[in-house]
KEZADO-6440 format. One record per residue: residue number from 1; residue in one letter; x, y, z of N, C-alpha, C in turn. Coordinates in steps of 0.02 Angstrom, whole numbers. Each point is the difference from the previous one (the first is absolute). Layout:
BEGIN
site seq: NUM | type: a | n.east: X | n.north: Y | n.up: Z | ca.east: X | ca.north: Y | ca.up: Z | c.east: X | c.north: Y | c.up: Z
...
//
This chain:
BEGIN
site seq: 1 | type: m | n.east: 6303 | n.north: 7967 | n.up: 7735 | ca.east: -47 | ca.north: -38 | ca.up: 39 | c.east: 29 | c.north: -44 | c.up: 57
site seq: 2 | type: t | n.east: -30 | n.north: 0 | n.up: 70 | ca.east: 28 | ca.north: -6 | ca.up: 53 | c.east: 9 | c.north: -83 | c.up: 4
site seq: 3 | type: e | n.east: 19 | n.north: -26 | n.up: 38 | ca.east: 4 | ca.north: -68 | ca.up: 16 | c.east: -69 | c.north: -29 | c.up: 22
site seq: 4 | type: a | n.east: -45 | n.north: 25 | n.up: 42 | ca.east: -67 | ca.north: -13 | ca.up: 1 | c.east: -32 | c.north: -4 | c.up: -50
site seq: 5 | type: e | n.east: -8 | n.north: 44 | n.up: -49 | ca.east: -25 | ca.north: 7 | ca.up: -72 | c.east: 20 | c.north: -70 | c.up: -40
site seq: 6 | type: i | n.east: 73 | n.north: -11 | n.up: 12 | ca.east: 12 | ca.north: -48 | ca.up: -48 | c.east: -30 | c.north: -67 | c.up: 29
site seq: 7 | type: y | n.east: 5 | n.north: -14 | n.up: 71 | ca.east: -45 | ca.north: -50 | ca.up: 12 | c.east: -59 | c.north: -11 | c.up: -9
site seq: 8 | type: s | n.east: -32 | n.north: 65 | n.up: 18 | ca.east: -64 | ca.north: -15 | ca.up: -27 | c.east: -19 | c.north: -14 | c.up: -72
site seq: 9 | type: a | n.east: 41 | n.north: 33 | n.up: -44 | ca.east: -6 | ca.north: -26 | ca.up: -82 | c.east: 18 | c.north: -64 | c.up: -4
site seq: 10 | type: l | n.east: 49 | n.north: -20 | n.up: 37 | ca.east: 38 | ca.north: -69 | ca.up: -19 | c.east: -50 | c.north: -61 | c.up: 23
site seq: 11 | type: t | n.east: -33 | n.north: 16 | n.up: 65 | ca.east: -64 | ca.north: -44 | ca.up: 15 | c.east: -55 | c.north: -19 | c.up: -52
site seq: 12 | type: e | n.east: -19 | n.north: 51 | n.up: -9 | ca.east: -44 | ca.north: 2 | ca.up: -57 | c.east: 25 | c.north: -44 | c.up: -52
site seq: 13 | type: v | n.east: 58 | n.north: 20 | n.up: -30 | ca.east: 28 | ca.north: -70 | ca.up: -56 | c.east: 13 | c.north: -54 | c.up: 22
site seq: 14 | type: f | n.east: 17 | n.north: -16 | n.up: 62 | ca.east: -1 | ca.north: -71 | ca.up: 29 | c.east: -77 | c.north: -16 | c.up: -12
site seq: 15 | type: q | n.east: -40 | n.north: 33 | n.up: 45 | ca.east: -75 | ca.north: -31 | ca.up: 0 | c.east: -13 | c.north: -12 | c.up: -72
site seq: 16 | type: d | n.east: 12 | n.north: 32 | n.up: -64 | ca.east: -17 | ca.north: -4 | ca.up: -54 | c.east: 9 | c.north: -71 | c.up: -34
site seq: 17 | type: v | n.east: 80 | n.north: 1 | n.up: 9 | ca.east: 32 | ca.north: -49 | ca.up: -41 | c.east: -27 | c.north: -75 | c.up: 35
site seq: 18 | type: f | n.east: 0 | n.north: 8 | n.up: 67 | ca.east: -22 | ca.north: -64 | ca.up: 37 | c.east: -75 | c.north: -4 | c.up: 13
site seq: 19 | type: d | n.east: -31 | n.north: 55 | n.up: -11 | ca.east: -75 | ca.north: -16 | ca.up: -11 | c.east: -34 | c.north: -30 | c.up: 82
site seq: 20 | type: d | n.east: 37 | n.north: 56 | n.up: 53 | ca.east: 1 | ca.north: -7 | ca.up: 58 | c.east: -4 | c.north: 67 | c.up: 33
site seq: 21 | type: d | n.east: -44 | n.north: 6 | n.up: 24 | ca.east: -30 | ca.north: 78 | ca.up: 30 | c.east: 30 | c.north: -1 | c.up: 79
site seq: 22 | type: g | n.east: 21 | n.north: -56 | n.up: 25 | ca.east: 25 | ca.north: -11 | ca.up: 61 | c.east: 67 | c.north: 7 | c.up: 16
site seq: 23 | type: i | n.east: 31 | n.north: 17 | n.up: -58 | ca.east: 89 | ca.north: 7 | ca.up: -1 | c.east: 16 | c.north: 56 | c.up: 32
site seq: 24 | type: t | n.east: 35 | n.north: -5 | n.up: 55 | ca.east: 34 | ca.north: 68 | ca.up: 38 | c.east: 71 | c.north: -5 | c.up: -9
site seq: 25 | type: l | n.east: 27 | n.north: 50 | n.up: -8 | ca.east: 55 | ca.north: -12 | ca.up: -28 | c.east: 56 | c.north: 40 | c.up: 58
site seq: 26 | type: t | n.east: 60 | n.north: -32 | n.up: 33 | ca.east: 47 | ca.north: 33 | ca.up: 48 | c.east: 61 | c.north: 1 | c.up: -22
site seq: 27 | type: p | n.east: 45 | n.north: 39 | n.up: 23 | ca.east: 72 | ca.north: -1 | ca.up: -35 | c.east: 24 | c.north: -66 | c.up: -12
site seq: 28 | type: k | n.east: -19 | n.north: -58 | n.up: 57 | ca.east: 42 | ca.north: -62 | ca.up: -2 | c.east: -40 | c.north: -52 | c.up: -46
site seq: 29 | type: t | n.east: -60 | n.north: 27 | n.up: -18 | ca.east: -43 | ca.north: -55 | ca.up: -33 | c.east: 48 | c.north: -32 | c.up: -63
site seq: 30 | type: t | n.east: 3 | n.north: -63 | n.up: -20 | ca.east: 46 | ca.north: -20 | ca.up: -39 | c.east: -53 | c.north: -54 | c.up: -53
site seq: 31 | type: a | n.east: 26 | n.north: -49 | n.up: -44 | ca.east: -40 | ca.north: -27 | ca.up: -54 | c.east: -24 | c.north: -70 | c.up: 58
site seq: 32 | type: a | n.east: 28 | n.north: -6 | n.up: 34 | ca.east: -21 | ca.north: -57 | ca.up: 59 | c.east: -65 | c.north: 23 | c.up: 36
site seq: 33 | type: d | n.east: -9 | n.north: 53 | n.up: 2 | ca.east: -46 | ca.north: 37 | ca.up: 59 | c.east: -85 | c.north: -8 | c.up: -61
site seq: 34 | type: v | n.east: 27 | n.north: -7 | n.up: -68 | ca.east: -69 | ca.north: 18 | ca.up: -36 | c.east: -4 | c.north: -58 | c.up: -41
site seq: 35 | type: p | n.east: -63 | n.north: -24 | n.up: 8 | ca.east: -20 | ca.north: -81 | ca.up: -30 | c.east: -2 | c.north: 23 | c.up: -85
site seq: 36 | type: g | n.east: 25 | n.north: -28 | n.up: -25 | ca.east: -6 | ca.north: 8 | ca.up: -86 | c.east: 68 | c.north: 38 | c.up: -16
site seq: 37 | type: w | n.east: 32 | n.north: 18 | n.up: 29 | ca.east: 47 | ca.north: 39 | ca.up: -20 | c.east: 63 | c.north: -48 | c.up: -19
site seq: 38 | type: d | n.east: 0 | n.north: -10 | n.up: -60 | ca.east: 52 | ca.north: -57 | ca.up: -56 | c.east: 36 | c.north: 56 | c.up: -40
site seq: 39 | type: s | n.east: 38 | n.north: -43 | n.up: -38 | ca.east: 31 | ca.north: 47 | ca.up: -62 | c.east: -48 | c.north: 26 | c.up: -38
site seq: 40 | type: q | n.east: -48 | n.north: -12 | n.up: -33 | ca.east: -44 | ca.north: 17 | ca.up: -34 | c.east: -43 | c.north: 62 | c.up: 29
site seq: 41 | type: a | n.east: -17 | n.north: -9 | n.up: 62 | ca.east: -28 | ca.north: 66 | ca.up: 41 | c.east: 63 | c.north: 42 | c.up: 16
site seq: 42 | type: h | n.east: 69 | n.north: -7 | n.up: -5 | ca.east: 34 | ca.north: 56 | ca.up: 16 | c.east: 13 | c.north: 39 | c.up: -50
site seq: 43 | type: v | n.east: -6 | n.north: -34 | n.up: -71 | ca.east: 17 | ca.north: 44 | ca.up: -54 | c.east: -72 | c.north: 43 | c.up: -4
site seq: 44 | type: n | n.east: -62 | n.north: -29 | n.up: -6 | ca.east: -54 | ca.north: 36 | ca.up: -5 | c.east: 3 | c.north: 53 | c.up: 54
site seq: 45 | type: l | n.east: 28 | n.north: -7 | n.up: 68 | ca.east: 2 | ca.north: 56 | ca.up: 53 | c.east: 60 | c.north: 67 | c.up: -25
site seq: 46 | type: v | n.east: 47 | n.north: -17 | n.up: -35 | ca.east: 58 | ca.north: 31 | ca.up: -22 | c.east: -42 | c.north: 51 | c.up: -45
site seq: 47 | type: v | n.east: -40 | n.north: -42 | n.up: -64 | ca.east: -15 | ca.north: 38 | ca.up: -48 | c.east: -61 | c.north: 54 | c.up: 29
site seq: 48 | type: a | n.east: -37 | n.north: -35 | n.up: 33 | ca.east: -61 | ca.north: 62 | ca.up: 32 | c.east: 31 | c.north: 55 | c.up: 36
site seq: 49 | type: a | n.east: 59 | n.north: -15 | n.up: 47 | ca.east: 25 | ca.north: 49 | ca.up: 37 | c.east: 42 | c.north: 75 | c.up: -45
site seq: 50 | type: e | n.east: 17 | n.north: -55 | n.up: -72 | ca.east: 39 | ca.north: 51 | ca.up: -32 | c.east: -51 | c.north: 46 | c.up: -33
site seq: 51 | type: v | n.east: -51 | n.north: -32 | n.up: -20 | ca.east: -62 | ca.north: 54 | ca.up: -34 | c.east: -32 | c.north: 33 | c.up: 54
site seq: 52 | type: r | n.east: -7 | n.north: -12 | n.up: 57 | ca.east: -29 | ca.north: 38 | ca.up: 48 | c.east: 37 | c.north: 57 | c.up: 27
site seq: 53 | type: f | n.east: 69 | n.north: -14 | n.up: -8 | ca.east: 32 | ca.north: 53 | ca.up: 31 | c.east: 31 | c.north: 38 | c.up: -51
site seq: 54 | type: g | n.east: 4 | n.north: -18 | n.up: -65 | ca.east: 36 | ca.north: 22 | ca.up: -49 | c.east: 81 | c.north: -1 | c.up: 9
site seq: 55 | type: v | n.east: 21 | n.north: -60 | n.up: 11 | ca.east: 73 | ca.north: -7 | ca.up: -1 | c.east: 21 | c.north: -56 | c.up: -23
site seq: 56 | type: r | n.east: 57 | n.north: -20 | n.up: -16 | ca.east: 15 | ca.north: -69 | ca.up: -44 | c.east: 66 | c.north: -16 | c.up: 61
site seq: 57 | type: f | n.east: -12 | n.north: -70 | n.up: 8 | ca.east: 51 | ca.north: -34 | ca.up: 46 | c.east: 50 | c.north: -37 | c.up: -31
site seq: 58 | type: r | n.east: 84 | n.north: -5 | n.up: 7 | ca.east: 28 | ca.north: -36 | ca.up: -23 | c.east: 7 | c.north: -68 | c.up: 21
site seq: 59 | type: t | n.east: 15 | n.north: -44 | n.up: -19 | ca.east: 8 | ca.north: -68 | ca.up: 31 | c.east: 42 | c.north: -1 | c.up: 63
site seq: 60 | type: a | n.east: 54 | n.north: 32 | n.up: 1 | ca.east: 66 | ca.north: -3 | ca.up: 50 | c.east: -55 | c.north: 35 | c.up: 53
site seq: 61 | type: e | n.east: -29 | n.north: 45 | n.up: -6 | ca.east: -40 | ca.north: 43 | ca.up: 69 | c.east: -49 | c.north: -50 | c.up: 29
site seq: 62 | type: l | n.east: -37 | n.north: -40 | n.up: -46 | ca.east: -48 | ca.north: -44 | ca.up: 26 | c.east: 44 | c.north: -56 | c.up: 26
site seq: 63 | type: e | n.east: 53 | n.north: -35 | n.up: -15 | ca.east: 34 | ca.north: -44 | ca.up: 24 | c.east: 8 | c.north: 18 | c.up: 69
site seq: 64 | type: s | n.east: 24 | n.north: 41 | n.up: 33 | ca.east: 26 | ca.north: 36 | ca.up: 51 | c.east: -51 | c.north: 14 | c.up: 59
site seq: 65 | type: l | n.east: -73 | n.north: -14 | n.up: -15 | ca.east: -62 | ca.north: 20 | ca.up: 49 | c.east: 12 | c.north: -68 | c.up: 36
site seq: 66 | type: h | n.east: -14 | n.north: 14 | n.up: 64 | ca.east: -16 | ca.north: -56 | ca.up: 51 | c.east: -84 | c.north: -4 | c.up: 16
site seq: 67 | type: d | n.east: -19 | n.north: 58 | n.up: 3 | ca.east: -85 | ca.north: 8 | ca.up: 42 | c.east: -25 | c.north: 65 | c.up: -21
site seq: 68 | type: v | n.east: -63 | n.north: 0 | n.up: 4 | ca.east: -38 | ca.north: 61 | ca.up: -41 | c.east: 19 | c.north: 67 | c.up: 32
site seq: 69 | type: g | n.east: 44 | n.north: 7 | n.up: 68 | ca.east: 34 | ca.north: 62 | ca.up: 15 | c.east: 59 | c.north: 2 | c.up: -41
site seq: 70 | type: d | n.east: 37 | n.north: -29 | n.up: -35 | ca.east: 48 | ca.north: 9 | ca.up: -56 | c.east: -21 | c.north: 15 | c.up: -60
site seq: 71 | type: f | n.east: -63 | n.north: -8 | n.up: -36 | ca.east: -42 | ca.north: 4 | ca.up: -50 | c.east: -16 | c.north: 82 | c.up: 8
site seq: 72 | type: v | n.east: -36 | n.north: 14 | n.up: 70 | ca.east: -23 | ca.north: 67 | ca.up: -8 | c.east: 50 | c.north: 56 | c.up: 4
site seq: 73 | type: q | n.east: 51 | n.north: -18 | n.up: 30 | ca.east: 69 | ca.north: 29 | ca.up: -8 | c.east: 27 | c.north: 22 | c.up: -64
site seq: 74 | type: l | n.east: -9 | n.north: -53 | n.up: -50 | ca.east: 19 | ca.north: 0 | ca.up: -61 | c.east: -37 | c.north: 34 | c.up: -41
site seq: 75 | type: i | n.east: -57 | n.north: 4 | n.up: 8 | ca.east: -52 | ca.north: 44 | ca.up: -36 | c.east: 2 | c.north: 80 | c.up: 23
site seq: 76 | type: a | n.east: 10 | n.north: -2 | n.up: 61 | ca.east: 10 | ca.north: 80 | ca.up: 33 | c.east: 63 | c.north: 20 | c.up: -35
site seq: 77 | type: r | n.east: 63 | n.north: -42 | n.up: -20 | ca.east: 55 | ca.north: 21 | ca.up: -27 | c.east: -26 | c.north: 37 | c.up: -71
site seq: 78 | type: k | n.east: -37 | n.north: -57 | n.up: -45 | ca.east: 2 | ca.north: 5 | ca.up: -69 | c.east: -64 | c.north: 70 | c.up: -7
site seq: 79 | type: k | n.east: -44 | n.north: 15 | n.up: 44 | ca.east: -54 | ca.north: 62 | ca.up: -5 | c.east: 47 | c.north: 47 | c.up: 33
site seq: 80 | type: e | n.east: 50 | n.north: 3 | n.up: 29 | ca.east: 45 | ca.north: 52 | ca.up: 12 | c.east: 46 | c.north: 13 | c.up: -55
site seq: 81 | type: g | n.east: 13 | n.north: -37 | n.up: -58 | ca.east: 51 | ca.north: 15 | ca.up: -43 | c.east: 72 | c.north: -7 | c.up: 10
site seq: 82 | type: r | n.east: 3 | n.north: -69 | n.up: 64 | ca.east: 76 | ca.north: -15 | ca.up: -2 | c.east: -9 | c.north: -62 | c.up: -22
//
């Protein structure tokens, strides 16, 4: 799965979780950039991403993320089996 494919699928996840088809993700997108991205929405995003991409995230992995770009790279590594 390419990074472009991950961004596309992850954008759909964000749009679904936040019920906002106007969300466009960039590598530098953070919680501060998305209205309503609070702790509950964060949990919903993680679970939805795990389901969408067929991966599981460890707490330590999630705590190291700073922006959507980091999240995309983590998903890519998981999909590659690393």
